[in-house]
C-alpha positions in Angstrom: -7.2 -9.3 6.6 -9.9 -8.0 8.9 -12.7 -9.8 6.9 -10.7 -13.0 6.7 -10.3 -13.0 10.5 -14.0 -12.3 11.1 -14.9 -15.0 8.6 -12.9 -17.6 10.6 -14.8 -16.5 13.7 -18.1 -17.2 11.8 -19.2 -13.6 12.2 -22.5 -12.8 10.4 -23.0 -9.5 8.5 -19.4 -9.7 7.7 -19.1 -6.4 5.9 -20.8 -4.3 8.6 -18.7 -6.0 11.4 -15.5 -5.4 9.4 -16.4 -1.8 8.8 -17.1 -1.1 12.5 -13.9 -2.9 13.6 -11.9 -1.0 11.0 -13.3 2.3 12.2 -12.4 1.4 15.8 -8.8 0.5 14.8 -8.4 3.7 12.7 -9.8 5.9 15.4 -7.6 4.3 18.1 -4.5 4.7 16.0 -5.4 8.3 15.2 -5.7 9.1 19.0 -2.1 8.0 19.6 -0.5 9.9 16.7 -2.9 12.7 15.8 -1.9 15.1 18.5 1.7 15.7 17.5 0.8 15.7 13.8 -1.9 18.4 14.3 0.8 20.9 15.1 1.8 20.6 11.4 -1.6 20.1 9.9 -3.7 23.0 11.4 -6.2 24.4 9.0 -4.9 27.3 6.8 -6.7 29.4 4.3 -5.7 28.2 0.9 -3.6 30.7 -1.1 -2.9 29.4 -4.6 -0.6 32.3 -5.6 2.5 30.7 -4.4 1.8 27.2 -5.8 4.6 26.0 -8.1 4.8 22.2 -7.6 1.8 19.8 -7.1 1.5 16.1 -6.3 -1.6 14.1 -7.2 -2.0 10.6 -5.9 -4.2 7.9 -7.6 -2.3 4.7 -7.1 -5.1 2.2 -7.4 -6.9 0.5 -10.3 -7.4 1.1 -14.0 -11.0 2.5 -13.9 -10.3 4.7 -10.9 -7.4 6.4 -12.7 -9.4 7.0 -15.9 -12.3 8.5 -14.0 -9.8 10.9 -12.3 -8.6 12.4 -15.6 -11.2 15.3 -15.4 -9.8 16.1 -11.9 -6.3 16.2 -13.4 -7.5 18.6 -16.0 -9.1 20.7 -13.4 -5.8 21.1 -11.6 -3.9 21.9 -14.8 -6.5 24.5 -16.0 -6.3 26.2 -12.6 -2.5 26.1 -12.4 -1.4 26.1 -16.0 2.3 27.0 -15.2 2.8 24.6 -12.3 4.8 21.4 -12.3 2.3 18.6 -11.7 3.4 15.1 -10.7 1.1 12.1 -10.6 1.8 9.0 -8.4 0.2 5.8 -9.9 0.8 2.1 -10.1 3.3 0.8 -12.6 0.7 -1.3 -14.5 -1.6 1.7 -15.1 1.1 4.0 -16.5 0.2 3.4 -20.2 -3.2 5.0 -19.6 -1.8 8.5 -18.8 1.7 8.3 -20.4 0.8 11.1 -22.9 -1.6 13.0 -20.7 -1.1 16.7 -21.4 -2.1 17.7 -17.8 0.9 15.9 -16.2 4.6 16.8 -16.2 5.9 13.7 -14.5 4.6 10.2 -13.7 5.8 8.5 -10.5 5.3 4.7 -10.1 7.2 4.3 -6.8 6.5 6.4 -3.7 10.2 6.3 -3.0 10.5 8.7 -6.0 8.6 11.4 -4.2 10.3 14.7 -3.7 9.7 16.6 -0.5 9.3 20.0 -1.8 5.7 20.1 -3.1 3.5 23.0 -2.4 0.2 21.2 -2.8 -0.7 17.5 -2.6 -4.0 15.8 -3.4 -5.0 12.2 -2.6 -7.9 11.3 -5.0 -8.6 8.0 -3.2 -9.3 7.4 0.5 -6.7 5.6 2.7 -4.4 6.1 5.6 -1.3 5.6 3.5 -2.3 8.0 0.7 -3.0 10.7 3.3 0.4 10.1 4.9 2.1 10.5 1.5 0.6 14.0 1.1 2.2 14.8 4.5 5.5 13.1 3.4 5.5 15.3 0.3 6.3 18.4 2.3 3.2 20.2 0.9 1.8 23.0 3.0 -1.7 22.3 1.5 -2.9 18.7 1.6 -6.4 17.4 0.5 -8.0 14.1 0.7 -10.7 11.9 2.3 -11.3 11.2 6.0 -13.0 8.0 7.0 -10.2 5.5 6.3 -7.7 6.9 8.8 -5.0 9.5 8.6 -7.3 12.5 8.2 -5.0 14.4 10.6 -2.4 14.5 7.9 -4.6 16.7 5.8 -5.2 20.4 5.9 -8.3 20.2 3.7 -10.6 17.2 3.8 -13.9 15.6 2.8 -15.6 12.8 4.7 -15.7 9.6 2.6 -19.5 9.3 2.4 -19.8 7.7 -1.0 -21.8 4.8 0.3 -24.6 7.2 1.5 -24.2 10.3 -0.7 -24.3 8.6 -4.1 -22.5 10.3 -6.9 -20.3 9.2 -9.8 -16.6 8.7 -9.1 -15.7 11.4 -11.6 -17.7 13.9 -9.5 -16.0 12.6 -6.3 -12.6 13.2 -7.7 -13.6 16.7 -8.8 -15.0 17.4 -5.4 -11.5 16.8 -3.8 -9.7 19.1 -6.3 -12.5 21.6 -5.7 -11.2 22.0 -2.1 -8.4 24.0 -3.7 -10.6 25.8 -6.2 -9.5 23.5 -9.0 -12.5 23.1 -11.4 -13.2 22.4 -15.0 -16.1 22.6 -17.4 -14.6 19.7 -19.5 -15.4 16.4 -17.8 -14.4 14.2 -20.7 -12.3 11.2 -19.8 -8.8 10.9 -21.3 -6.6 7.8 -22.1 -3.3 7.9 -23.9 -2.8 6.3 -27.3 0.7 5.3 -28.1 2.5 4.4 -31.4 3.3 1.0 -29.9 -0.3 0.3 -29.2 -1.4 1.5 -32.6 1.1 -0.8 -34.4 -0.1 -3.8 -32.3 -3.8 -3.1 -33.1 -3.1 -2.6 -36.8 -1.4 -6.0 -37.0 -4.1 -7.7 -34.8 -7.0 -6.4 -36.9 -5.2 -7.3 -40.2 -4.3 -10.8 -39.1 -7.8 -11.5 -37.9 -9.5 -9.9 -40.9 -11.4 -7.4 -38.8 -10.8 -4.3 -40.9 -14.0 -2.9 -42.4 -16.2 -5.2 -40.2 -18.7 -4.4 -37.4 -16.4 -5.3 -34.4 -17.7 -6.1 -31.0 -15.2 -6.5 -28.2 -16.4 -8.7 -25.3 -14.6 -8.6 -22.0 -15.9 -11.5 -19.9 -13.4 -11.5 -17.0 -13.0 -9.8 -13.7 -10.7 -10.3 -10.7 -13.8 -10.3 -8.4 -16.2 -13.3 -8.5 -19.4 -11.3 -7.8 -18.8 -9.1 -10.9 -18.5 -12.1 -13.3 -21.5 -13.1 -15.4 -21.9 -16.7 -16.5 -19.2 -17.4 -19.1 -21.5 -19.6 -21.3 -23.9 -16.7 -21.6 -21.3 -14.6 -23.3 -21.0 -17.3 -26.0 -24.7 -17.0 -26.6 -24.6 -13.2 -26.9 -21.6 -13.4 -29.2 -23.3 -16.0 -31.5 -26.5 -13.8 -31.7 -24.6 -10.8 -33.0 -22.6 -12.9 -35.4 -25.8 -14.3 -36.9 -28.0 -11.3 -36.7 -25.6 -8.5 -37.5 -22.7 -10.3 -39.2 -20.5 -9.0 -36.4 -16.9 -10.0 -35.9 -16.2 -10.8 -32.2 -13.1 -10.2 -30.2 -12.8 -11.8 -26.8 -10.6 -9.6 -24.6 -8.8 -10.6 -21.4 -5.4 -10.7 -19.6 -2.9 -13.5 -20.2 -4.2 -15.1 -17.0 -7.7 -15.1 -18.5 -6.7 -17.1 -21.6 -8.4 -20.3 -20.4 -11.6 -18.3 -19.9 -11.5 -16.9 -23.4 -10.8 -20.3 -24.9 -13.7 -21.8 -23.0 -16.1 -19.2 -24.4 -14.7 -19.5 -27.9 -15.3 -23.3 -27.7 -18.9 -22.8 -26.9 -19.5 -20.5 -29.9 -20.8 -21.7 -33.2 -18.5 -19.3 -35.1 -14.8 -18.7 -35.0 -13.7 -15.7 -32.9 -10.5 -13.7 -32.3 -8.8 -13.8 -28.9 -6.9 -10.9 -27.5 -5.2 -11.7 -24.3 -2.7 -9.0 -23.5 -1.4 -7.4 -20.3 -0.1 -4.3 -22.1 -2.8 -1.7 -21.6 -1.7 0.4 -24.5 -2.5 -2.6 -26.8 -6.0 -2.8 -25.2 -6.6 0.9 -25.7 -5.7 0.8 -29.4 -7.8 -2.3 -30.0 -10.9 -0.8 -28.2 -10.4 2.4 -30.2 -11.1 0.4 -33.4 -14.1 -1.4 -32.1 -17.8 -0.5 -32.7 -19.3 -1.9 -29.4 -18.1 -3.1 -26.0 -19.9 -5.7 -23.9 -18.6 -6.6 -20.5 -18.5 -6.1 -16.7 -17.7 -3.1 -14.5 -13.9 -3.3 -15.1 -11.0 -1.3 -16.4 -11.6 -2.1 -20.1 -15.2 -0.9 -19.8 -13.9 2.5 -18.6 -11.2 2.5 -21.4 -14.0 2.0 -23.9 -16.1 4.8 -22.4 -13.2 7.1 -22.5 -12.7 6.3 -26.2 -16.5 7.0 -26.8 -17.1 3.4 -27.8 -20.8 2.5 -27.0 -20.9 0.3 -23.9 -23.2 -2.4 -22.7 -22.3 -2.9 -19.1 -23.4 -5.7 -16.9 -23.7 -4.8 -13.2 -24.6 -7.1 -10.4 -24.3 -5.8 -6.8 -26.7 -2.9 -5.9 -24.3 -1.8 -3.1 -23.6 1.9 -3.7 -19.8 1.4 -3.9 -20.2 -1.2 -6.7 -23.2 0.1 -8.5 -23.5 1.7 -11.9 -24.5 5.0 -10.2 -21.0 5.4 -9.0 -19.0 3.3 -11.5 -21.1 3.3 -14.7 -19.8 4.3 -18.2 -19.1 8.0 -18.2 -20.1 10.3 -21.1 -20.6 7.7 -23.8 -23.6 6.0 -25.3 -24.4 3.1 -23.0 -26.9 0.6 -21.8 -26.8 -0.8 -18.3 -27.9 -4.4 -17.5 -28.6 -4.7 -13.7 -31.0 -6.5 -11.4 -31.9 -4.9 -8.1 -33.3 -7.8 -6.1 -34.1 -5.5 -3.1 -31.5 -7.1 -0.9 -31.3 -5.1 2.3 -27.8 -3.7 3.1 -26.5 -5.4 0.0 -22.8 -6.1 0.0 -21.0 -8.9 -1.9 -19.0 -10.0 1.1 -22.2 -11.0 2.8 -23.7 -12.8 -0.3 -23.4 -16.5 -1.0 -25.3 -16.8 -4.2 -24.8 -13.6 -6.3 -28.3 -14.1 -7.8 -28.2 -10.5 -9.1 -25.7 -11.7 -11.6 -26.9 -15.3 -12.1 -30.4 -14.2 -12.9 -29.4 -11.9 -15.8 -30.2 -13.8 -19.0 -28.5 -13.6 -22.4 -31.7 -12.0 -23.8 -31.3 -9.1 -21.3 -27.8 -8.3 -22.5 -28.8 -8.7 -26.2 -31.7 -6.3 -25.8 -29.5 -3.7 -24.1 -26.8 -4.1 -26.8 -29.4 -3.9 -29.6 -30.4 -0.5 -28.3 -26.9 0.7 -29.2 -26.6 -0.8 -32.6 -27.5 2.3 -34.5 -24.8 4.3 -32.7 -22.3 1.5 -32.9 -22.5 1.2 -36.7 -21.7 4.9 -37.1 -18.2 4.4 -35.7 
């Protein structure tokens, strides 16, 4: 809303202006309501001996939740006998439905109890910080920088745009405020019987069993992440001809026209998988040999399943770059152009040349470097 308003006013350097205005509004709001809240949020030395019930909040997107699974493990390993609840979005539930580190999944904040002992917000935000306070927890951890820091008893400044580290490490940094650490930073996604049945049928119906299968995900909700759709057709054709690969084009039901367009540009027939059920996506990716796509949820699912990943990244802005959001702990090849744009941010960009100038040969070369590993799967 802030950026849309500034855009109508024809403000230049839109992102920086929005950031400063947002900071002013947050700081002003904090001044009015922080003082009474500080009575309840004064800093206390953390004592984990009395912790019995824990709330963790990660109610944002697919990749964010997957990259937080090592942090969930850290809390479980530190508090093995505690009741741990995780607040997430309904559409991401399938990703953690069988996660052994969670006792209960919450998909509606109205379901929150008010008797937690410890609450952790793994993403920055005024509302998320407020929910830690609403939970009744005596110990509350999260980020400052997006408002509501006064709701927290233990906090870290959200400096991810300047102190670059992977999101996995950022999440572990938050849980580390309460001494929750782990040596196992592998990602975790749930596999369900429903998803396995779907994938078995899909692979059988499309004659994919026993083949070298490449899943390509050409979509994204954000324009600046999307690579040219016709380029994907060229990449797919190359691997069909050179490696006798079977190609699966993956997307949501809303992306069906995109998948059909790419398929129409290919010289060989391909399978289309357009499903909104994440458990189906998980089981299909689990059976693949190689993933090619953007910085999206399916990329992180593939990485969690140890599928070799060729990831196409555009923006060099820290909060969008592969340094923070790249494939974690799997064989991967990154395709990215740093055009040296000062203070790069997609909001201020009109051309997205960092994506447009990536050629099919660039992606093919990156994917070829993973072929040996891919064929071992």
